[in-house]
C-alpha positions as CSV (number, residue, x, y, z in Angstrom):
1,M,130.5,79.4,173.8
2,F,130.1,83.1,174.0
3,D,133.3,83.4,176.0
4,R,135.4,82.1,173.3
5,L,133.5,83.9,171.0
6,E,134.5,87.5,172.7
7,D,138.3,86.3,172.4
8,L,137.6,85.5,168.6
9,V,136.2,89.5,168.7
10,L,139.6,90.8,170.3
11,R,141.8,88.5,167.8
12,Y,140.1,89.8,165.1
13,E,140.3,93.6,166.1
14,E,143.6,92.8,166.7
15,V,144.7,91.0,163.6
16,M,143.0,94.2,161.7
17,N,145.3,96.5,163.7
18,L,148.4,94.4,162.8
19,L,147.6,94.5,159.1
20,S,147.4,98.1,159.0
21,E,150.8,98.2,160.3
22,P,153.6,99.2,157.7
23,D,156.4,96.6,159.1
24,V,153.8,93.8,158.4
25,A,152.4,94.8,154.8
26,N,156.4,94.5,154.3
27,D,156.3,91.3,155.5
28,N,154.6,89.2,152.7
29,A,154.4,85.6,154.8
30,R,153.2,87.3,157.6
31,F,150.7,89.6,155.8
32,R,149.3,86.6,154.1
33,S,149.3,84.4,157.0
34,L,147.1,87.3,158.8
35,M,144.9,87.9,155.6
36,K,144.1,84.1,155.8
37,E,143.4,84.3,159.5
38,Q,141.2,87.7,159.1
39,A,139.1,86.0,156.4
40,E,138.7,83.0,158.7
41,L,137.3,85.3,161.9
42,A,135.3,87.9,159.5
43,P,132.3,85.1,159.2
44,I,132.6,84.3,162.8
45,V,132.9,88.3,164.2
46,E,130.1,89.2,161.6
47,A,127.7,86.5,162.8
48,Y,128.1,87.3,166.7
49,K,127.8,91.2,166.2
50,E,124.7,89.9,164.3
51,Y,123.7,88.0,167.5
52,S,124.3,90.3,169.8
53,A,122.4,93.5,168.4
54,H,119.1,91.0,167.9
55,K,119.9,90.3,171.6
56,Q,119.9,93.9,172.7
57,N,116.7,94.3,170.4
58,I,115.1,91.7,172.8
59,E,116.0,94.0,175.6
60,D,114.9,97.3,174.0
61,S,111.1,95.6,173.2
62,L,110.9,94.3,176.4
63,A,111.5,97.5,178.1
64,L,109.2,99.4,175.5
65,L,106.3,96.5,176.0
66,E,106.3,97.3,179.8
67,E,106.5,101.1,179.7
68,E,104.2,101.6,176.8
69,T,100.4,102.5,176.4
70,D,100.0,103.1,173.2
71,E,98.6,99.5,171.6
72,E,99.5,100.3,168.4
73,M,103.2,100.5,169.7
74,K,103.1,98.0,171.9
75,E,102.0,95.6,168.8
76,L,105.2,97.0,166.7
77,A,107.2,96.0,170.1
78,K,105.9,92.1,170.0
79,E,107.0,92.1,166.0
80,E,109.9,93.1,166.8
81,L,110.5,91.1,169.6
82,N,109.8,88.1,167.9
83,D,111.9,89.1,165.3
84,S,114.7,89.0,167.4
85,K,114.2,85.8,169.1
86,A,113.8,83.8,166.1
87,E,116.9,85.4,164.6
88,V,118.4,85.1,168.0
89,E,118.0,81.1,167.7
90,R,119.1,81.2,164.1
91,L,122.3,82.5,164.8
92,E,123.0,80.5,167.8
93,Q,122.7,77.3,165.4
94,E,125.1,79.2,162.8
95,L,127.7,79.9,165.5
96,K,127.7,76.3,166.7
97,I,128.9,75.5,162.8
98,L,131.0,77.8,162.8
99,L,133.2,77.1,165.9
100,L,133.4,73.3,165.0
101,P,136.8,71.8,163.9
102,K,137.7,73.4,160.3
103,D,138.2,70.7,157.7
104,P,142.3,70.8,156.3
105,N,140.8,70.9,153.0
106,D,138.0,73.4,153.0
107,D,140.2,76.2,151.5
108,K,141.2,73.7,148.4
109,N,140.0,73.9,144.4
110,V,137.8,70.8,144.1
111,I,137.4,68.5,141.2
112,V,133.7,67.6,140.6
113,E,132.0,64.5,138.6
114,I,128.9,64.2,137.1
115,R,127.7,60.7,136.0
116,A,124.2,59.7,134.2
117,G,123.0,57.1,136.1
118,A,119.4,55.5,135.8
119,G,117.0,57.0,132.7
120,G,118.9,56.8,129.5
121,E,118.9,59.7,127.2
122,E,116.8,61.4,130.5
123,A,119.6,61.1,132.9
124,A,122.4,62.2,130.3
125,L,120.0,65.6,129.8
126,F,119.2,65.9,133.9
127,A,123.2,65.4,134.0
128,A,123.8,68.2,131.9
129,E,121.3,70.6,133.7
130,I,122.9,69.7,137.4
131,Y,126.0,70.8,135.3
132,R,125.2,73.8,134.5
133,M,123.0,74.7,137.4
134,Y,126.4,74.3,139.9
135,V,127.8,76.5,136.8
136,H,125.2,79.3,137.9
137,Y,126.2,79.0,141.3
138,V,129.9,78.5,141.3
139,E,129.8,81.9,139.2
140,S,127.3,83.7,141.6
141,R,130.1,83.0,144.3
142,G,133.3,85.1,142.7
143,W,134.5,81.4,141.8
144,K,135.8,80.4,138.6
145,V,134.9,76.5,136.5
146,E,137.2,75.1,134.3
147,L,135.9,72.1,132.4
148,L,138.2,69.6,132.3
149,E,136.1,66.3,130.1
150,A,132.4,66.2,128.9
151,D,131.3,62.6,127.0
152,E,128.1,64.6,125.3
153,T,125.1,63.2,123.7
154,G,123.4,64.3,120.1
155,I,120.7,66.4,121.4
156,G,122.2,68.4,124.3
157,G,122.5,65.9,127.6
158,M,125.9,64.8,129.1
159,K,126.9,61.4,130.0
160,N,129.6,62.3,132.3
161,I,130.9,65.6,133.1
162,E,134.7,66.6,134.8
163,F,135.2,69.8,136.1
164,M,137.0,72.2,138.4
165,V,135.7,74.8,140.7
166,K,138.9,76.9,141.7
167,G,138.0,79.4,144.6
168,T,138.5,80.0,148.4
169,G,136.7,78.0,150.6
170,A,135.2,76.0,147.4
171,Y,135.7,72.7,148.9
172,S,133.9,73.5,152.2
173,I,130.5,74.6,150.0
174,L,130.6,71.5,147.9
175,K,131.5,68.6,149.7
176,Y,127.8,68.0,150.9
177,E,127.0,67.8,146.9
178,S,128.3,64.1,147.1
179,G,126.0,62.1,146.3
180,V,122.8,60.5,143.8
181,H,120.5,63.0,142.8
182,R,117.0,62.0,141.2
183,V,114.0,64.0,139.3
184,Q,110.8,62.2,138.2
185,R,109.6,64.3,135.1
186,V,107.6,63.6,132.3
187,P,111.2,63.4,129.6
188,E,111.8,65.7,127.0
189,T,112.5,62.2,125.1
190,E,108.8,61.0,125.7
191,S,105.9,61.5,123.1
192,Q,103.4,59.8,125.5
193,G,103.5,62.2,128.8
194,R,104.6,59.3,130.9
195,I,106.7,60.2,134.3
196,Q,110.0,58.6,134.3
197,T,112.4,58.8,137.3
198,S,116.3,59.9,136.2
199,T,119.3,60.0,138.5
200,C,123.1,61.3,138.3
201,S,125.6,61.0,140.5
202,V,127.8,63.4,141.9
203,A,131.3,63.1,143.0
204,V,133.1,66.0,144.8
205,M,137.1,65.7,146.0
206,P,139.6,68.4,147.3
207,E,142.1,69.3,144.6
208,A,145.7,67.5,145.7
209,E,148.5,69.5,146.7
210,E,151.1,66.8,145.7
211,Y,149.8,65.2,142.6
212,P,148.5,66.6,139.4
213,Y,144.4,66.2,139.2
214,R,144.4,63.7,136.5
215,R,144.9,61.2,139.3
216,Y,141.6,62.0,140.8
217,A,139.8,61.7,137.5
218,C,137.5,58.4,138.1
219,F,136.2,58.3,141.4
220,W,134.9,54.6,140.6
């Protein structure tokens, strides 16, 4: 794995150098291709550089523990060592995921449909909350939301919501959201304080290139 990571770092540096060349900047097709490659390599290179820094911290902390006689300094070195070990373990897992073969749909925009399930009016309120949560998350990443359709209820719920998320890598993140979401709480529509279980389903599909999105507006 690490030989491949070293090769990717070298390729990343090569791409960055190419992007600064005037001939490349004047070739729109090549420039776009290199920019896309740079965007794909950047998260891997950044994670690997962070990993390497923590590996170096481990070596430095071990050396300090062997040489240092001051107990306070040794305790600080131990804390640094433990923190770096934890980060190395986390980053190893992150790098393994980053190196997995890429889904060809990952960079596409997505269409999301949320449908209220069991729970009646309370499920519609829950679906509306899920929609607002996604909107907040999407906007925090700098992506855009386009509401396609919403079947609203009189008290602020939504029985059905369809929306498009526009942004590079949207499908790579949101594709894991498909499934059934459930909440147990005292409903706003409940006057006697009884806990109710409500559900809503979420379907996520990549935007099709060859057909208008309306062909994919319904997933059931």
